[in-house]
C-alpha atoms as a printed R data frame, in Angstrom:
    type eleno elety resid chain resno      x       y      z
1   ATOM     1    CA   MET     A     1 77.315 124.136 47.930
2   ATOM     2    CA   ASN     A     2 75.697 126.354 45.258
3   ATOM     3    CA   MET     A     3 78.844 128.078 44.377
4   ATOM     4    CA   ALA     A     4 79.954 125.012 42.263
5   ATOM     5    CA   PHE     A     5 76.955 125.711 39.916
6   ATOM     6    CA   VAL     A     6 78.438 128.831 38.705
7   ATOM     7    CA   GLU     A     7 82.283 128.629 38.476
8   ATOM     8    CA   PRO     A     8 84.465 131.802 38.272
9   ATOM     9    CA   VAL     A     9 84.777 132.509 34.475
10  ATOM    10    CA   THR     A    10 85.600 135.252 31.894
11  ATOM    11    CA   LEU     A    11 83.400 135.557 28.914
12  ATOM    12    CA   ALA     A    12 84.213 137.775 25.805
13  ATOM    13    CA   ALA     A    13 83.221 138.305 22.325
14  ATOM    14    CA   ARG     A    14 82.786 141.420 20.019
15  ATOM    15    CA   GLY     A    15 85.055 143.595 22.054
16  ATOM    16    CA   VAL     A    16 83.123 143.080 25.326
17  ATOM    17    CA   LYS     A    17 84.533 141.232 28.334
18  ATOM    18    CA   LEU     A    18 82.822 139.853 31.405
19  ATOM    19    CA   VAL     A    19 85.278 139.328 34.303
20  ATOM    20    CA   PRO     A    20 84.261 138.324 37.972
21  ATOM    21    CA   MET     A    21 83.729 141.477 39.843
22  ATOM    22    CA   ALA     A    22 86.375 142.277 42.344
23  ATOM    23    CA   LEU     A    23 87.238 145.341 44.672
24  ATOM    24    CA   SER     A    24 89.769 146.323 42.410
25  ATOM    25    CA   HIS     A    25 86.808 147.457 40.002
26  ATOM    26    CA   GLU     A    26 85.714 150.030 42.392
27  ATOM    27    CA   SER     A    27 87.120 153.147 40.602
28  ATOM    28    CA   GLY     A    28 85.990 151.807 37.229
29  ATOM    29    CA   LEU     A    29 82.472 151.152 38.476
30  ATOM    30    CA   ARG     A    30 82.357 154.619 40.157
31  ATOM    31    CA   ALA     A    31 83.370 156.262 36.855
32  ATOM    32    CA   ALA     A    32 80.760 154.352 34.856
33  ATOM    33    CA   ALA     A    33 78.035 155.172 37.046
34  ATOM    34    CA   ALA     A    34 79.229 158.834 36.851
35  ATOM    35    CA   ASP     A    35 78.691 158.742 33.203
36  ATOM    36    CA   GLY     A    36 75.116 159.767 33.193
37  ATOM    37    CA   ALA     A    37 74.620 160.134 36.973
38  ATOM    38    CA   LEU     A    38 72.728 156.921 36.822
39  ATOM    39    CA   TRP     A    39 72.109 156.480 40.631
40  ATOM    40    CA   GLN     A    40 69.574 159.332 40.309
41  ATOM    41    CA   LEU     A    41 67.349 156.715 38.233
42  ATOM    42    CA   ARG     A    42 64.546 155.662 40.715
43  ATOM    43    CA   VAL     A    43 64.017 152.305 39.053
44  ATOM    44    CA   THR     A    44 67.564 151.053 38.930
45  ATOM    45    CA   SER     A    45 70.107 149.368 41.325
46  ATOM    46    CA   VAL     A    46 73.059 151.749 40.367
47  ATOM    47    CA   PRO     A    47 75.116 152.738 43.693
48  ATOM    48    CA   GLU     A    48 75.796 156.308 44.513
49  ATOM    49    CA   PRO     A    49 79.426 157.123 44.207
50  ATOM    50    CA   GLU     A    50 80.266 156.727 48.040
51  ATOM    51    CA   GLN     A    51 78.287 153.531 48.061
52  ATOM    52    CA   THR     A    52 80.216 151.755 45.100
53  ATOM    53    CA   ARG     A    53 82.573 149.787 47.649
54  ATOM    54    CA   SER     A    54 79.785 148.373 49.939
55  ATOM    55    CA   TYR     A    55 77.786 147.622 46.561
56  ATOM    56    CA   ILE     A    56 80.659 145.407 45.505
57  ATOM    57    CA   GLU     A    57 81.190 144.075 49.052
58  ATOM    58    CA   ASN     A    58 77.713 143.097 49.108
59  ATOM    59    CA   ALA     A    59 77.704 141.407 45.730
60  ATOM    60    CA   LEU     A    60 80.906 139.439 46.536
61  ATOM    61    CA   ALA     A    61 79.119 138.240 49.776
62  ATOM    62    CA   MET     A    62 76.158 137.058 47.756
63  ATOM    63    CA   ARG     A    63 78.646 135.282 45.464
64  ATOM    64    CA   GLU     A    64 80.296 133.678 48.480
65  ATOM    65    CA   ALA     A    65 76.632 132.504 49.621
66  ATOM    66    CA   GLY     A    66 76.228 130.827 46.065
67  ATOM    67    CA   ASN     A    67 73.111 132.740 44.966
68  ATOM    68    CA   HIS     A    68 74.582 135.511 42.889
69  ATOM    69    CA   PHE     A    69 77.642 135.722 40.583
70  ATOM    70    CA   PRO     A    70 78.340 139.451 39.606
71  ATOM    71    CA   PHE     A    71 80.404 140.304 36.606
72  ATOM    72    CA   CYS     A    72 82.194 143.724 35.615
73  ATOM    73    CA   VAL     A    73 81.617 144.548 32.064
74  ATOM    74    CA   GLN     A    74 84.864 145.802 30.464
75  ATOM    75    CA   ASN     A    75 85.852 147.064 26.931
76  ATOM    76    CA   GLY     A    76 87.896 144.165 25.817
77  ATOM    77    CA   ALA     A    77 90.648 146.147 24.290
78  ATOM    78    CA   THR     A    78 91.214 148.776 26.951
79  ATOM    79    CA   GLY     A    79 89.843 147.139 30.194
80  ATOM    80    CA   LYS     A    80 87.852 150.199 30.667
81  ATOM    81    CA   VAL     A    81 84.782 149.497 33.006
82  ATOM    82    CA   LEU     A    82 81.398 149.956 31.091
83  ATOM    83    CA   GLY     A    83 78.948 148.488 33.747
84  ATOM    84    CA   THR     A    84 78.009 145.472 35.550
85  ATOM    85    CA   THR     A    85 75.606 142.437 35.165
86  ATOM    86    CA   ARG     A    86 75.211 139.268 37.188
87  ATOM    87    CA   TYR     A    87 73.539 136.072 37.391
88  ATOM    88    CA   HIS     A    88 71.302 135.857 40.568
89  ATOM    89    CA   ASP     A    89 68.608 133.840 42.281
90  ATOM    90    CA   ILE     A    90 70.780 130.816 41.151
91  ATOM    91    CA   VAL     A    91 68.817 127.665 42.121
92  ATOM    92    CA   PRO     A    92 71.311 124.689 40.954
93  ATOM    93    CA   ALA     A    93 68.298 121.974 41.813
94  ATOM    94    CA   VAL     A    94 66.268 123.144 39.118
95  ATOM    95    CA   LYS     A    95 69.193 124.629 36.814
96  ATOM    96    CA   ARG     A    96 67.742 128.092 36.857
97  ATOM    97    CA   VAL     A    97 69.567 131.445 37.096
98  ATOM    98    CA   GLU     A    98 68.144 134.862 36.615
99  ATOM    99    CA   ILE     A    99 70.277 137.719 34.698
100 ATOM   100    CA   GLY     A   100 70.030 141.241 36.329
101 ATOM   101    CA   TRP     A   101 71.407 143.873 38.429
102 ATOM   102    CA   THR     A   102 72.490 145.130 34.977
103 ATOM   103    CA   TRP     A   103 73.584 148.821 34.179
104 ATOM   104    CA   TYR     A   104 75.925 150.438 31.907
105 ATOM   105    CA   SER     A   105 77.538 153.781 31.500
106 ATOM   106    CA   LYS     A   106 75.270 156.243 29.462
107 ATOM   107    CA   SER     A   107 77.919 156.228 26.838
108 ATOM   108    CA   SER     A   108 77.657 152.401 26.470
109 ATOM   109    CA   GLN     A   109 73.784 152.590 26.338
110 ATOM   110    CA   ARG     A   110 72.231 151.814 22.915
111 ATOM   111    CA   THR     A   111 75.376 150.152 21.712
112 ATOM   112    CA   HIS     A   112 76.149 146.596 21.021
113 ATOM   113    CA   VAL     A   113 77.328 146.166 24.535
114 ATOM   114    CA   ASN     A   114 74.069 144.922 26.300
115 ATOM   115    CA   THR     A   115 73.073 142.714 23.326
116 ATOM   116    CA   THR     A   116 76.680 141.094 23.448
117 ATOM   117    CA   CYS     A   117 76.474 140.687 27.183
118 ATOM   118    CA   LYS     A   118 73.152 138.945 26.871
119 ATOM   119    CA   LEU     A   119 74.588 136.556 24.289
120 ATOM   120    CA   LEU     A   120 77.398 135.702 26.326
121 ATOM   121    CA   LEU     A   121 75.344 135.181 29.638
122 ATOM   122    CA   LEU     A   122 72.658 133.091 27.986
123 ATOM   123    CA   THR     A   123 75.092 131.050 25.890
124 ATOM   124    CA   HIS     A   124 77.068 130.210 29.213
125 ATOM   125    CA   ALA     A   125 73.866 129.465 30.973
126 ATOM   126    CA   PHE     A   126 72.339 127.325 28.460
127 ATOM   127    CA   GLU     A   127 75.247 125.659 26.662
128 ATOM   128    CA   THR     A   128 77.816 125.310 29.600
129 ATOM   129    CA   LEU     A   129 75.683 125.306 32.863
130 ATOM   130    CA   GLY     A   130 72.984 123.306 31.174
131 ATOM   131    CA   CYS     A   131 70.295 125.570 32.523
132 ATOM   132    CA   GLN     A   132 66.663 124.673 31.766
133 ATOM   133    CA   VAL     A   133 65.302 128.200 32.292
134 ATOM   134    CA   VAL     A   134 66.978 131.824 32.621
135 ATOM   135    CA   GLY     A   135 64.635 134.518 34.401
136 ATOM   136    CA   TRP     A   136 64.558 138.319 34.511
137 ATOM   137    CA   ARG     A   137 62.711 140.516 36.745
138 ATOM   138    CA   THR     A   138 62.269 144.295 36.542
139 ATOM   139    CA   ASP     A   139 60.420 147.357 38.007
140 ATOM   140    CA   ASN     A   140 56.954 147.682 36.666
141 ATOM   141    CA   PHE     A   141 57.929 151.488 35.858
142 ATOM   142    CA   ASN     A   142 61.218 150.548 33.946
143 ATOM   143    CA   PHE     A   143 59.716 150.387 30.644
144 ATOM   144    CA   ALA     A   144 62.949 150.465 28.890
145 ATOM   145    CA   SER     A   145 64.387 147.356 30.787
146 ATOM   146    CA   GLN     A   146 60.979 145.542 29.919
147 ATOM   147    CA   ALA     A   147 61.157 146.237 26.297
148 ATOM   148    CA   ALA     A   148 64.815 145.132 26.088
149 ATOM   149    CA   ILE     A   149 64.093 141.921 27.796
150 ATOM   150    CA   GLU     A   150 60.983 141.320 25.429
151 ATOM   151    CA   ARG     A   151 63.195 142.045 22.368
152 ATOM   152    CA   LEU     A   152 65.475 139.135 23.675
153 ATOM   153    CA   GLY     A   153 62.287 136.805 23.195
154 ATOM   154    CA   ALA     A   154 61.678 136.242 26.798
155 ATOM   155    CA   ARG     A   155 58.257 135.336 27.958
156 ATOM   156    CA   LYS     A   156 56.377 137.501 30.606
157 ATOM   157    CA   ASP     A   157 55.495 135.226 33.339
158 ATOM   158    CA   GLY     A   158 53.558 137.847 35.431
159 ATOM   159    CA   VAL     A   159 53.654 140.634 37.942
160 ATOM   160    CA   ILE     A   160 54.560 140.225 41.676
161 ATOM   161    CA   ARG     A   161 52.534 143.013 43.342
162 ATOM   162    CA   GLY     A   162 54.012 144.956 46.284
163 ATOM   163    CA   HIS     A   163 57.282 142.959 45.901
164 ATOM   164    CA   ALA     A   164 59.956 145.157 46.848
165 ATOM   165    CA   LEU     A   165 61.324 148.570 48.087
166 ATOM   166    CA   ARG     A   166 62.642 151.129 45.643
167 ATOM   167    CA   ARG     A   167 65.480 153.320 46.593
168 ATOM   168    CA   ASP     A   168 63.111 156.367 47.321
169 ATOM   169    CA   GLY     A   169 61.005 154.399 49.808
170 ATOM   170    CA   THR     A   170 58.173 153.580 47.422
171 ATOM   171    CA   ILE     A   171 57.142 150.022 47.046
172 ATOM   172    CA   ARG     A   172 57.336 148.415 43.548
173 ATOM   173    CA   ASP     A   173 55.500 145.768 41.560
174 ATOM   174    CA   THR     A   174 58.089 143.369 39.831
175 ATOM   175    CA   VAL     A   175 57.525 141.983 36.367
176 ATOM   176    CA   MET     A   176 58.901 138.627 35.794
177 ATOM   177    CA   TYR     A   177 60.252 137.141 32.617
178 ATOM   178    CA   SER     A   178 61.741 133.781 31.511
179 ATOM   179    CA   LEU     A   179 63.374 131.869 28.619
180 ATOM   180    CA   ARG     A   180 63.379 128.199 28.554
181 ATOM   181    CA   SER     A   181 66.137 125.953 27.082
182 ATOM   182    CA   GLY     A   182 64.021 125.112 24.209
183 ATOM   183    CA   GLU     A   183 63.427 128.440 23.084
184 ATOM   184    CA   TRP     A   184 67.202 129.251 23.191
185 ATOM   185    CA   PRO     A   185 68.461 128.279 19.782
186 ATOM   186    CA   GLU     A   186 65.546 130.729 18.116
187 ATOM   187    CA   VAL     A   187 66.745 133.618 20.467
188 ATOM   188    CA   LYS     A   188 70.364 132.968 20.035
189 ATOM   189    CA   ALA     A   189 69.914 133.241 16.227
190 ATOM   190    CA   GLN     A   190 68.095 136.500 16.658
191 ATOM   191    CA   LEU     A   191 70.626 138.064 18.786
192 ATOM   192    CA   LEU     A   192 73.330 137.124 16.303
193 ATOM   193    CA   TYR     A   193 71.310 138.537 13.629
194 ATOM   194    CA   LEU     A   194 70.948 141.848 15.554
195 ATOM   195    CA   LEU     A   195 74.693 142.168 16.448
196 ATOM   196    CA   ASP     A   196 75.862 141.347 12.670
197 ATOM   197    CA   LYS     A   197 73.135 143.693 11.258
198 ATOM   198    CA   PRO     A   198 74.903 146.906  9.723
199 ATOM   199    CA   ARG     A   199 74.473 149.858 12.191
200 ATOM   200    CA   VAL     A   200 72.918 152.905 10.468
């Protein structure tokens, strides 16, 4: 069963904690999404407030099936929910996972939170799970996401045209990126450098 590839785990560093998503996170995720009314962005997967519970239920169903492992992102000190991220398209046979379905409350954006989450997820993927490759995918119009993925040091693999539906009914092209295990040491050093750099 695929599920054995990603066992339930809590990851934490630098005041950020990733815990396995649960139904008990509903109110926290609802509040995080409301910070910036994130569901109004057409190129993201943020649920509308009344859809938060079904969003979690769907995520847990995909976890049960073994192809997703969703995390709730929390403030390590207070437990406040800051957003969510997950491993998805988990393929144990080739030791590959993708990182996505990531969003954070507006007040957590442009802070150390995303960089810390990526460091935690990539470290776990390469150093614990033994992944050969970690991938990302994003909307061709989500330029902020593309820039963030490229800043990590991931390589652009290409574009899948006419790949998926957006929430507004339009059809999106999907930009694919990946990072191989041999590239991880350099990327890890860069992430640590960014996190340790004094903020101005």
